[in-house]
C-alpha positions as protocol buffer text, in pm:
chain_id: "A"
residue {
  index: 1
  type: MET
  ca { x: 2687 y: -1655 z: -5152 }
}
residue {
  index: 2
  type: SER
  ca { x: 2899 y: -1933 z: -4998 }
}
residue {
  index: 3
  type: THR
  ca { x: 2818 y: -2101 z: -4668 }
}
residue {
  index: 4
  type: ASP
  ca { x: 3127 y: -1942 z: -4510 }
}
residue {
  index: 5
  type: ARG
  ca { x: 3020 y: -1593 z: -4618 }
}
residue {
  index: 6
  type: ILE
  ca { x: 2668 y: -1648 z: -4475 }
}
residue {
  index: 7
  type: ARG
  ca { x: 2821 y: -1763 z: -4147 }
}
residue {
  index: 8
  type: ASP
  ca { x: 3047 y: -1459 z: -4138 }
}
residue {
  index: 9
  type: HIS
  ca { x: 2756 y: -1226 z: -4211 }
}
residue {
  index: 10
  type: ALA
  ca { x: 2547 y: -1377 z: -3929 }
}
residue {
  index: 11
  type: GLY
  ca { x: 2838 y: -1354 z: -3692 }
}
residue {
  index: 12
  type: GLN
  ca { x: 2880 y: -985 z: -3763 }
}
residue {
  index: 13
  type: GLY
  ca { x: 2510 y: -910 z: -3713 }
}
residue {
  index: 14
  type: ALA
  ca { x: 2460 y: -1097 z: -3386 }
}
residue {
  index: 15
  type: PRO
  ca { x: 2674 y: -867 z: -3169 }
}
residue {
  index: 16
  type: THR
  ca { x: 2488 y: -565 z: -3307 }
}
residue {
  index: 17
  type: VAL
  ca { x: 2150 y: -708 z: -3203 }
}
residue {
  index: 18
  type: ALA
  ca { x: 2288 y: -814 z: -2864 }
}
residue {
  index: 19
  type: ALA
  ca { x: 2439 y: -471 z: -2807 }
}
residue {
  index: 20
  type: HIS
  ca { x: 2109 y: -303 z: -2894 }
}
residue {
  index: 21
  type: ARG
  ca { x: 1921 y: -524 z: -2648 }
}
residue {
  index: 22
  type: ALA
  ca { x: 2180 y: -456 z: -2381 }
}
residue {
  index: 23
  type: ARG
  ca { x: 2140 y: -80 z: -2431 }
}
residue {
  index: 24
  type: ARG
  ca { x: 1763 y: -111 z: -2401 }
}
residue {
  index: 25
  type: ARG
  ca { x: 1797 y: -313 z: -2079 }
}
residue {
  index: 26
  type: LEU
  ca { x: 2041 y: -59 z: -1937 }
}
residue {
  index: 27
  type: ARG
  ca { x: 1806 y: 230 z: -2022 }
}
residue {
  index: 28
  type: ALA
  ca { x: 1515 y: 45 z: -1858 }
}
residue {
  index: 29
  type: ASP
  ca { x: 1726 y: -16 z: -1546 }
}
residue {
  index: 30
  type: ARG
  ca { x: 1820 y: 351 z: -1527 }
}
residue {
  index: 31
  type: ALA
  ca { x: 1458 y: 453 z: -1583 }
}
residue {
  index: 32
  type: ARG
  ca { x: 1348 y: 242 z: -1284 }
}
residue {
  index: 33
  type: GLN
  ca { x: 1620 y: 397 z: -1069 }
}
residue {
  index: 34
  type: LEU
  ca { x: 1513 y: 747 z: -1169 }
}
residue {
  index: 35
  type: ALA
  ca { x: 1144 y: 664 z: -1116 }
}
residue {
  index: 36
  type: ASP
  ca { x: 1224 y: 549 z: -763 }
}
residue {
  index: 37
  type: LEU
  ca { x: 1398 y: 877 z: -685 }
}
residue {
  index: 38
  type: LEU
  ca { x: 1122 y: 1089 z: -837 }
}
residue {
  index: 39
  type: ARG
  ca { x: 852 y: 884 z: -664 }
}
residue {
  index: 40
  type: ARG
  ca { x: 1011 y: 959 z: -330 }
}
residue {
  index: 41
  type: GLN
  ca { x: 1007 y: 1330 z: -408 }
}
residue {
  index: 42
  type: LEU
  ca { x: 643 y: 1312 z: -515 }
}
residue {
  index: 43
  type: LEU
  ca { x: 546 y: 1142 z: -191 }
}
residue {
  index: 44
  type: THR
  ca { x: 732 y: 1390 z: 28 }
}
residue {
  index: 45
  type: GLY
  ca { x: 590 y: 1697 z: -145 }
}
residue {
  index: 46
  type: ALA
  ca { x: 915 y: 1812 z: -306 }
}
residue {
  index: 47
  type: PHE
  ca { x: 721 y: 1947 z: -604 }
}
residue {
  index: 48
  type: ALA
  ca { x: 509 y: 2189 z: -406 }
}
residue {
  index: 49
  type: ALA
  ca { x: 372 y: 2363 z: -716 }
}
residue {
  index: 50
  type: GLY
  ca { x: 240 y: 2030 z: -842 }
}
residue {
  index: 51
  type: THR
  ca { x: 447 y: 2038 z: -1161 }
}
residue {
  index: 52
  type: LEU
  ca { x: 768 y: 1847 z: -1223 }
}
residue {
  index: 53
  type: PRO
  ca { x: 1069 y: 2022 z: -1377 }
}
residue {
  index: 54
  type: HIS
  ca { x: 1108 y: 2006 z: -1754 }
}
residue {
  index: 55
  type: GLU
  ca { x: 1250 y: 1683 z: -1897 }
}
residue {
  index: 56
  type: SER
  ca { x: 1574 y: 1860 z: -1993 }
}
residue {
  index: 57
  type: THR
  ca { x: 1613 y: 1987 z: -1635 }
}
residue {
  index: 58
  type: LEU
  ca { x: 1555 y: 1640 z: -1492 }
}
residue {
  index: 59
  type: ALA
  ca { x: 1803 y: 1495 z: -1743 }
}
residue {
  index: 60
  type: ALA
  ca { x: 2068 y: 1746 z: -1635 }
}
residue {
  index: 61
  type: ASP
  ca { x: 1995 y: 1710 z: -1261 }
}
residue {
  index: 62
  type: TYR
  ca { x: 2017 y: 1331 z: -1269 }
}
residue {
  index: 63
  type: ARG
  ca { x: 2272 y: 1300 z: -1549 }
}
residue {
  index: 64
  type: ALA
  ca { x: 2033 y: 1091 z: -1753 }
}
residue {
  index: 65
  type: SER
  ca { x: 1935 y: 1095 z: -2117 }
}
residue {
  index: 66
  type: ARG
  ca { x: 1605 y: 1246 z: -2226 }
}
residue {
  index: 67
  type: ASN
  ca { x: 1489 y: 898 z: -2330 }
}
residue {
  index: 68
  type: THR
  ca { x: 1560 y: 765 z: -1981 }
}
residue {
  index: 69
  type: VAL
  ca { x: 1368 y: 1055 z: -1825 }
}
residue {
  index: 70
  type: ARG
  ca { x: 1070 y: 989 z: -2053 }
}
residue {
  index: 71
  type: LEU
  ca { x: 1070 y: 619 z: -1962 }
}
residue {
  index: 72
  type: ALA
  ca { x: 1084 y: 705 z: -1590 }
}
residue {
  index: 73
  type: LEU
  ca { x: 790 y: 944 z: -1626 }
}
residue {
  index: 74
  type: ASP
  ca { x: 601 y: 676 z: -1817 }
}
residue {
  index: 75
  type: LEU
  ca { x: 646 y: 442 z: -1519 }
}
residue {
  index: 76
  type: LEU
  ca { x: 510 y: 705 z: -1279 }
}
residue {
  index: 77
  type: ARG
  ca { x: 223 y: 777 z: -1516 }
}
residue {
  index: 78
  type: ALA
  ca { x: 135 y: 405 z: -1525 }
}
residue {
  index: 79
  type: GLU
  ca { x: 114 y: 415 z: -1144 }
}
residue {
  index: 80
  type: GLY
  ca { x: -133 y: 702 z: -1166 }
}
residue {
  index: 81
  type: LEU
  ca { x: 97 y: 946 z: -986 }
}
residue {
  index: 82
  type: VAL
  ca { x: 160 y: 1194 z: -1269 }
}
residue {
  index: 83
  type: GLU
  ca { x: 3 y: 1299 z: -1596 }
}
residue {
  index: 84
  type: ARG
  ca { x: 125 y: 1485 z: -1901 }
}
residue {
  index: 85
  type: LEU
  ca { x: -79 y: 1797 z: -1983 }
}
residue {
  index: 86
  type: PRO
  ca { x: -19 y: 1977 z: -2315 }
}
residue {
  index: 87
  type: GLY
  ca { x: 121 y: 2324 z: -2259 }
}
residue {
  index: 88
  type: VAL
  ca { x: 169 y: 2259 z: -1888 }
}
residue {
  index: 89
  type: GLY
  ca { x: 410 y: 1968 z: -1853 }
}
residue {
  index: 90
  type: THR
  ca { x: 412 y: 1671 z: -1616 }
}
residue {
  index: 91
  type: VAL
  ca { x: 188 y: 1734 z: -1317 }
}
residue {
  index: 92
  type: VAL
  ca { x: 123 y: 1545 z: -994 }
}
residue {
  index: 93
  type: VAL
  ca { x: -230 y: 1403 z: -1009 }
}
residue {
  index: 94
  type: ALA
  ca { x: -233 y: 1173 z: -707 }
}
residue {
  index: 95
  type: ARG
  ca { x: -56 y: 1136 z: -377 }
}
residue {
  index: 96
  type: LYS
  ca { x: 5 y: 859 z: -132 }
}
residue {
  index: 97
  type: TYR
  ca { x: -44 y: 902 z: 240 }
}
residue {
  index: 98
  type: PRO
  ca { x: 217 y: 784 z: 492 }
}
residue {
  index: 99
  type: HIS
  ca { x: 126 y: 501 z: 729 }
}
residue {
  index: 100
  type: GLY
  ca { x: 386 y: 444 z: 1000 }
}
residue {
  index: 101
  type: LEU
  ca { x: 475 y: 92 z: 1107 }
}
residue {
  index: 102
  type: ASP
  ca { x: 671 y: 183 z: 1419 }
}
residue {
  index: 103
  type: ARG
  ca { x: 377 y: 287 z: 1641 }
}
residue {
  index: 104
  type: LEU
  ca { x: 57 y: 105 z: 1734 }
}
residue {
  index: 105
  type: MET
  ca { x: -221 y: 341 z: 1629 }
}
residue {
  index: 106
  type: GLY
  ca { x: -558 y: 328 z: 1459 }
}
residue {
  index: 107
  type: LEU
  ca { x: -598 y: 459 z: 1107 }
}
residue {
  index: 108
  type: ALA
  ca { x: -768 y: 782 z: 1216 }
}
residue {
  index: 109
  type: GLU
  ca { x: -482 y: 847 z: 1460 }
}
residue {
  index: 110
  type: THR
  ca { x: -221 y: 767 z: 1195 }
}
residue {
  index: 111
  type: LEU
  ca { x: -365 y: 989 z: 922 }
}
residue {
  index: 112
  type: ARG
  ca { x: -527 y: 1266 z: 1129 }
}
residue {
  index: 113
  type: GLU
  ca { x: -301 y: 1529 z: 971 }
}
residue {
  index: 114
  type: HIS
  ca { x: -419 y: 1438 z: 622 }
}
residue {
  index: 115
  type: GLY
  ca { x: -794 y: 1459 z: 659 }
}
residue {
  index: 116
  type: ARG
  ca { x: -1097 y: 1282 z: 798 }
}
residue {
  index: 117
  type: ILE
  ca { x: -1125 y: 906 z: 821 }
}
residue {
  index: 118
  type: SER
  ca { x: -1481 y: 774 z: 794 }
}
residue {
  index: 119
  type: ASN
  ca { x: -1594 y: 414 z: 833 }
}
residue {
  index: 120
  type: GLU
  ca { x: -1873 y: 233 z: 653 }
}
residue {
  index: 121
  type: VAL
  ca { x: -1964 y: -74 z: 856 }
}
residue {
  index: 122
  type: ARG
  ca { x: -2065 y: -328 z: 592 }
}
residue {
  index: 123
  type: THR
  ca { x: -2102 y: -634 z: 815 }
}
residue {
  index: 124
  type: MET
  ca { x: -2103 y: -681 z: 1191 }
}
residue {
  index: 125
  type: GLY
  ca { x: -2206 y: -975 z: 1408 }
}
residue {
  index: 126
  type: PRO
  ca { x: -2107 y: -1303 z: 1573 }
}
residue {
  index: 127
  type: VAL
  ca { x: -1956 y: -1583 z: 1365 }
}
residue {
  index: 128
  type: PRO
  ca { x: -1804 y: -1919 z: 1464 }
}
residue {
  index: 129
  type: ALA
  ca { x: -1429 y: -1873 z: 1486 }
}
residue {
  index: 130
  type: PRO
  ca { x: -1242 y: -2042 z: 1197 }
}
residue {
  index: 131
  type: ALA
  ca { x: -953 y: -2253 z: 1326 }
}
residue {
  index: 132
  type: PRO
  ca { x: -676 y: -2005 z: 1232 }
}
residue {
  index: 133
  type: VAL
  ca { x: -869 y: -1719 z: 1398 }
}
residue {
  index: 134
  type: ALA
  ca { x: -941 y: -1924 z: 1710 }
}
residue {
  index: 135
  type: GLU
  ca { x: -576 y: -2019 z: 1743 }
}
residue {
  index: 136
  type: ARG
  ca { x: -451 y: -1662 z: 1717 }
}
residue {
  index: 137
  type: LEU
  ca { x: -716 y: -1515 z: 1948 }
}
residue {
  index: 138
  type: ARG
  ca { x: -677 y: -1807 z: 2193 }
}
residue {
  index: 139
  type: VAL
  ca { x: -1042 y: -1907 z: 2191 }
}
residue {
  index: 140
  type: ALA
  ca { x: -1200 y: -2247 z: 2134 }
}
residue {
  index: 141
  type: PRO
  ca { x: -1244 y: -2346 z: 1768 }
}
residue {
  index: 142
  type: GLY
  ca { x: -1600 y: -2268 z: 1663 }
}
residue {
  index: 143
  type: ALA
  ca { x: -1660 y: -2034 z: 1957 }
}
residue {
  index: 144
  type: ASP
  ca { x: -1836 y: -1711 z: 1869 }
}
residue {
  index: 145
  type: VAL
  ca { x: -1619 y: -1414 z: 1781 }
}
residue {
  index: 146
  type: LEU
  ca { x: -1727 y: -1072 z: 1661 }
}
residue {
  index: 147
  type: TYR
  ca { x: -1666 y: -1018 z: 1290 }
}
residue {
  index: 148
  type: ILE
  ca { x: -1660 y: -666 z: 1145 }
}
residue {
  index: 149
  type: GLU
  ca { x: -1609 y: -563 z: 784 }
}
residue {
  index: 150
  type: ARG
  ca { x: -1548 y: -192 z: 725 }
}
residue {
  index: 151
  type: LEU
  ca { x: -1474 y: 22 z: 424 }
}
residue {
  index: 152
  type: ARG
  ca { x: -1254 y: 308 z: 538 }
}
residue {
  index: 153
  type: ARG
  ca { x: -1231 y: 635 z: 348 }
}
residue {
  index: 154
  type: LEU
  ca { x: -993 y: 928 z: 370 }
}
residue {
  index: 155
  type: ASN
  ca { x: -1158 y: 1255 z: 269 }
}
residue {
  index: 156
  type: GLY
  ca { x: -1430 y: 1054 z: 98 }
}
residue {
  index: 157
  type: LEU
  ca { x: -1196 y: 836 z: -112 }
}
residue {
  index: 158
  type: PRO
  ca { x: -1186 y: 457 z: -51 }
}
residue {
  index: 159
  type: LEU
  ca { x: -860 y: 373 z: 127 }
}
residue {
  index: 160
  type: SER
  ca { x: -889 y: 31 z: 290 }
}
residue {
  index: 161
  type: LEU
  ca { x: -1112 y: -270 z: 343 }
}
residue {
  index: 162
  type: ASP
  ca { x: -1075 y: -400 z: 699 }
}
residue {
  index: 163
  type: LEU
  ca { x: -1182 y: -749 z: 814 }
}
residue {
  index: 164
  type: THR
  ca { x: -1166 y: -774 z: 1193 }
}
residue {
  index: 165
  type: TYR
  ca { x: -1215 y: -1058 z: 1443 }
}
residue {
  index: 166
  type: LEU
  ca { x: -1245 y: -1002 z: 1821 }
}
residue {
  index: 167
  type: PRO
  ca { x: -1314 y: -1240 z: 2115 }
}
residue {
  index: 168
  type: TRP
  ca { x: -1686 y: -1229 z: 2187 }
}
residue {
  index: 169
  type: ASP
  ca { x: -1654 y: -1141 z: 2557 }
}
residue {
  index: 170
  type: ILE
  ca { x: -1488 y: -814 z: 2452 }
}
residue {
  index: 171
  type: GLY
  ca { x: -1609 y: -765 z: 2098 }
}
residue {
  index: 172
  type: GLY
  ca { x: -1975 y: -818 z: 2181 }
}
residue {
  index: 173
  type: ALA
  ca { x: -1972 y: -494 z: 2377 }
}
residue {
  index: 174
  type: LEU
  ca { x: -1880 y: -305 z: 2058 }
}
residue {
  index: 175
  type: ILE
  ca { x: -2223 y: -368 z: 1910 }
}
residue {
  index: 176
  type: GLY
  ca { x: -2406 y: -39 z: 1932 }
}
residue {
  index: 177
  type: GLU
  ca { x: -2089 y: 168 z: 1960 }
}
residue {
  index: 178
  type: ASP
  ca { x: -2013 y: 443 z: 1709 }
}
residue {
  index: 179
  type: LEU
  ca { x: -1781 y: 249 z: 1481 }
}
residue {
  index: 180
  type: GLU
  ca { x: -1842 y: 491 z: 1194 }
}
residue {
  index: 181
  type: ASN
  ca { x: -1651 y: 771 z: 1365 }
}
residue {
  index: 182
  type: THR
  ca { x: -1434 y: 600 z: 1627 }
}
residue {
  index: 183
  type: ASP
  ca { x: -1129 y: 374 z: 1597 }
}
residue {
  index: 184
  type: ILE
  ca { x: -1176 y: 28 z: 1746 }
}
residue {
  index: 185
  type: PHE
  ca { x: -847 y: 72 z: 1933 }
}
residue {
  index: 186
  type: ARG
  ca { x: -990 y: 356 z: 2142 }
}
residue {
  index: 187
  type: LEU
  ca { x: -1308 y: 162 z: 2212 }
}
residue {
  index: 188
  type: LEU
  ca { x: -1112 y: -147 z: 2320 }
}
residue {
  index: 189
  type: GLU
  ca { x: -907 y: 53 z: 2568 }
}
residue {
  index: 190
  type: GLY
  ca { x: -1223 y: 209 z: 2711 }
}
residue {
  index: 191
  type: LEU
  ca { x: -1408 y: -121 z: 2740 }
}
residue {
  index: 192
  type: THR
  ca { x: -1122 y: -319 z: 2894 }
}
residue {
  index: 193
  type: GLY
  ca { x: -970 y: -46 z: 3108 }
}
residue {
  index: 194
  type: GLN
  ca { x: -631 y: -142 z: 2966 }
}
residue {
  index: 195
  type: SER
  ca { x: -396 y: 15 z: 2718 }
}
residue {
  index: 196
  type: LEU
  ca { x: -307 y: -179 z: 2408 }
}
residue {
  index: 197
  type: GLY
  ca { x: 37 y: -332 z: 2441 }
}
residue {
  index: 198
  type: HIS
  ca { x: 188 y: -458 z: 2118 }
}
residue {
  index: 199
  type: ALA
  ca { x: 97 y: -602 z: 1780 }
}
residue {
  index: 200
  type: GLU
  ca { x: 239 y: -861 z: 1544 }
}
residue {
  index: 201
  type: ILE
  ca { x: 223 y: -751 z: 1182 }
}
residue {
  index: 202
  type: SER
  ca { x: 296 y: -887 z: 838 }
}
residue {
  index: 203
  type: LEU
  ca { x: 274 y: -695 z: 512 }
}
residue {
  index: 204
  type: GLU
  ca { x: 254 y: -829 z: 158 }
}
residue {
  index: 205
  type: ALA
  ca { x: 120 y: -735 z: -184 }
}
residue {
  index: 206
  type: VAL
  ca { x: -179 y: -933 z: -311 }
}
residue {
  index: 207
  type: ASN
  ca { x: -404 y: -901 z: -615 }
}
residue {
  index: 208
  type: ALA
  ca { x: -745 y: -752 z: -545 }
}
residue {
  index: 209
  type: ASP
  ca { x: -1020 y: -1011 z: -577 }
}
residue {
  index: 210
  type: THR
  ca { x: -1346 y: -914 z: -748 }
}
residue {
  index: 211
  type: HIS
  ca { x: -1521 y: -820 z: -423 }
}
residue {
  index: 212
  type: SER
  ca { x: -1233 y: -620 z: -278 }
}
residue {
  index: 213
  type: ALA
  ca { x: -1174 y: -437 z: -606 }
}
residue {
  index: 214
  type: ALA
  ca { x: -1541 y: -339 z: -630 }
}
residue {
  index: 215
  type: VAL
  ca { x: -1557 y: -212 z: -271 }
}
residue {
  index: 216
  type: LEU
  ca { x: -1229 y: -19 z: -301 }
}
residue {
  index: 217
  type: GLN
  ca { x: -1323 y: 109 z: -648 }
}
residue {
  index: 218
  type: ALA
  ca { x: -994 y: -28 z: -779 }
}
residue {
  index: 219
  type: PRO
  ca { x: -925 y: -220 z: -1101 }
}
residue {
  index: 220
  type: GLN
  ca { x: -985 y: -593 z: -1062 }
}
residue {
  index: 221
  type: GLY
  ca { x: -654 y: -769 z: -1012 }
}
residue {
  index: 222
  type: ALA
  ca { x: -478 y: -448 z: -908 }
}
residue {
  index: 223
  type: ALA
  ca { x: -208 y: -489 z: -645 }
}
residue {
  index: 224
  type: VAL
  ca { x: -319 y: -397 z: -293 }
}
residue {
  index: 225
  type: LEU
  ca { x: -120 y: -392 z: 29 }
}
residue {
  index: 226
  type: MET
  ca { x: -238 y: -659 z: 272 }
}
residue {
  index: 227
  type: LEU
  ca { x: -158 y: -581 z: 636 }
}
residue {
  index: 228
  type: GLU
  ca { x: -227 y: -862 z: 883 }
}
residue {
  index: 229
  type: ARG
  ca { x: -215 y: -739 z: 1241 }
}
residue {
  index: 230
  type: LEU
  ca { x: -277 y: -919 z: 1571 }
}
residue {
  index: 231
  type: THR
  ca { x: -306 y: -668 z: 1854 }
}
residue {
  index: 232
  type: HIS
  ca { x: -263 y: -753 z: 2223 }
}
residue {
  index: 233
  type: LEU
  ca { x: -369 y: -577 z: 2541 }
}
residue {
  index: 234
  type: ALA
  ca { x: -101 y: -459 z: 2782 }
}
residue {
  index: 235
  type: ASP
  ca { x: -140 y: -788 z: 2977 }
}
residue {
  index: 236
  type: GLY
  ca { x: -57 y: -983 z: 2661 }
}
residue {
  index: 237
  type: ARG
  ca { x: -403 y: -1108 z: 2569 }
}
residue {
  index: 238
  type: PRO
  ca { x: -473 y: -1103 z: 2191 }
}
residue {
  index: 239
  type: VAL
  ca { x: -791 y: -904 z: 2127 }
}
residue {
  index: 240
  type: ASP
  ca { x: -797 y: -784 z: 1766 }
}
residue {
  index: 241
  type: LEU
  ca { x: -707 y: -982 z: 1452 }
}
residue {
  index: 242
  type: GLU
  ca { x: -727 y: -773 z: 1135 }
}
residue {
  index: 243
  type: PHE
  ca { x: -678 y: -831 z: 765 }
}
residue {
  index: 244
  type: ILE
  ca { x: -653 y: -488 z: 604 }
}
residue {
  index: 245
  type: ARG
  ca { x: -639 y: -436 z: 228 }
}
residue {
  index: 246
  type: PHE
  ca { x: -504 y: -92 z: 141 }
}
residue {
  index: 247
  type: ARG
  ca { x: -523 y: 63 z: -205 }
}
residue {
  index: 248
  type: GLY
  ca { x: -157 y: 58 z: -303 }
}
residue {
  index: 249
  type: ASP
  ca { x: -191 y: 379 z: -502 }
}
residue {
  index: 250
  type: ARG
  ca { x: -306 y: 575 z: -196 }
}
residue {
  index: 251
  type: ILE
  ca { x: -85 y: 458 z: 90 }
}
residue {
  index: 252
  type: THR
  ca { x: 285 y: 417 z: 159 }
}
residue {
  index: 253
  type: MET
  ca { x: 425 y: 226 z: 458 }
}
residue {
  index: 254
  type: SER
  ca { x: 724 y: 353 z: 652 }
}
residue {
  index: 255
  type: GLY
  ca { x: 906 y: 283 z: 974 }
}
residue {
  index: 256
  type: LEU
  ca { x: 1219 y: 349 z: 1178 }
}
residue {
  index: 257
  type: LEU
  ca { x: 1444 y: 47 z: 1225 }
}
residue {
  index: 258
  type: HIS
  ca { x: 1740 y: 6 z: 1460 }
}
residue {
  index: 259
  type: ARG
  ca { x: 2014 y: -248 z: 1398 }
}
residue {
  index: 260
  type: SER
  ca { x: 2056 y: -499 z: 1680 }
}
residue {
  index: 261
  type: LEU
  ca { x: 2281 y: -805 z: 1654 }
}
């Protein structure tokens, strides 16, 4: 075979390989889009019977190929939301609980419609305030603050690991209170005689460290939602700095935003 014929042969094959890869990428893109739509329906209880429609029905409803539907269901299965049962079909095996971001409420207040929140107080006591904590709570660096570590469960299942810092003049009074059954927010309002005013929050995904994964009974390195929240009293004083790690497979964050230019 001449050099020219080899070159021609390679030139003819390259577009075929490229086209095949492009089709696979397009199918993967469409599968992600479909998974997003189905995930939303799962989370809002659209499949009340707990079973998803047949793959052919989903393909027709969403104008997708059967292969795309299968890939989308594989993505949801990898998230632990659905499972394939022989003779039954694709069933919902887990659900996420909604956590609103547009109101300042404790976890028990937020999820009261979905079951009972219980708290396991793992650590509680005074610690010298690290510089970043002291700055945000407006106390002197190294001054005592109350540190609380709690594992919070919803209906017995681990949901979040909460690390909390409070100024000692307020937080110290929480020692001896029923933190296992009462939100700190309610206790703070009772102790100070003030309502809580506002909170600054940030939300990001982080990988669970060994300790967090063990406490939350999650796979090591699994993605968890980290909510950092600094809560202020009505008079503006910061009183509660929290670092909350939520199991990402059991919670979904939502809020109502208004456009303002």
